[in-house]
C-alpha positions as CSV (number, residue, x, y, z in Angstrom):
1,M,-0.6,-0.1,-0.2
2,P,2.9,2.3,0.6
3,G,3.7,2.2,-3.2
4,V,0.3,3.3,-4.2
5,I,-0.1,6.3,-1.5
6,A,3.3,7.4,-2.6
7,D,2.4,6.9,-6.3
8,S,-1.0,8.6,-5.9
9,R,1.1,11.9,-4.2
10,Q,3.5,12.2,-7.0
11,S,0.7,12.5,-9.0
12,R,-0.8,15.0,-7.5
13,L,2.2,16.7,-7.6
14,Q,2.5,16.5,-11.2
15,N,-0.7,17.8,-11.7
16,L,-0.5,20.7,-9.8
17,L,2.9,21.4,-11.6
18,R,1.2,21.1,-14.8
19,R,-1.8,23.2,-14.2
20,F,0.6,25.7,-12.8
21,A,2.6,25.3,-15.9
22,R,-0.3,25.9,-18.0
23,N,-1.3,29.1,-15.9
24,E,2.2,30.5,-16.3
25,A,1.7,30.1,-20.2
26,R,-1.7,31.5,-20.8
27,A,-0.4,34.7,-18.3
28,I,2.6,34.8,-20.7
29,D,0.5,34.8,-23.7
30,G,-2.0,37.2,-22.0
31,H,0.9,39.4,-21.9
32,R,2.2,39.1,-25.1
33,Q,-1.0,40.0,-26.4
34,G,-1.2,43.2,-24.2
35,L,1.9,43.9,-26.0
36,Q,0.6,43.8,-29.9
37,E,-2.5,45.5,-28.9
38,R,-0.6,48.1,-27.6
39,W,1.8,47.9,-30.4
40,Q,-0.9,48.1,-32.9
41,I,-2.4,51.4,-31.4
42,I,1.0,53.4,-31.8
43,R,1.2,52.7,-34.8
44,R,-2.5,53.6,-36.1
45,S,-2.5,56.8,-33.9
46,R,-1.6,59.7,-35.5
47,R,-0.9,62.2,-32.6
48,P,1.4,61.6,-29.6
49,G,-1.9,62.4,-27.6
50,E,-4.3,60.3,-29.2
51,T,-1.3,57.4,-28.4
52,L,-1.2,58.4,-24.7
53,R,-4.9,58.3,-24.4
54,Y,-6.0,54.7,-25.8
55,Q,-2.7,53.5,-24.0
56,I,-4.2,54.9,-21.1
57,D,-7.7,53.5,-21.9
58,L,-6.3,50.3,-21.4
59,L,-4.8,50.6,-18.5
60,P,-7.7,49.1,-16.2
61,R,-8.2,45.3,-18.5
62,T,-4.2,45.7,-17.9
63,A,-4.6,45.8,-14.4
64,K,-7.4,43.1,-14.1
65,R,-5.6,40.8,-16.2
66,V,-2.8,41.1,-14.3
67,I,-4.6,41.0,-11.0
68,G,-6.5,37.5,-12.2
69,D,-3.2,36.1,-12.7
70,H,-2.0,36.9,-9.5
71,R,-4.5,35.2,-8.0
72,R,-4.4,31.8,-9.9
73,R,-0.5,31.7,-9.0
74,L,-0.9,32.4,-5.6
75,A,-4.0,30.0,-5.6
76,L,-1.8,27.0,-7.6
77,V,1.0,27.7,-5.3
78,R,-1.0,27.1,-2.2
79,A,-2.6,24.3,-3.6
80,L,1.4,23.2,-4.1
81,L,2.0,24.1,-0.7
82,R,-0.6,22.5,1.1
83,S,0.4,19.2,-0.8
84,T,4.1,19.2,0.1
85,H,3.2,20.2,3.4
86,T,0.7,17.5,3.8
87,D,2.7,15.2,1.9
88,A,5.7,15.4,4.2
89,N,3.4,15.2,7.2
90,R,2.9,11.8,6.3
91,P,4.5,8.4,7.3
């Protein structure tokens, strides 16, 4: 039975690590898309004031994305810590 429990713990940890990696990949992709959007605005804008106004308009969306990424990251890190802490306390 100890081998089965160890396999289960390892599987759970691997699953959490995969979820963490997928979340980070999505976060990076979101940043890349945000940068592309900002560069498109810069290229299309005719005047510096127009560029600045559009860039400022994007700030709430950027902040929302970053905060969401951070919340998901914290939840996954907490789950990883719980998993490793629980595993350390088991015989």
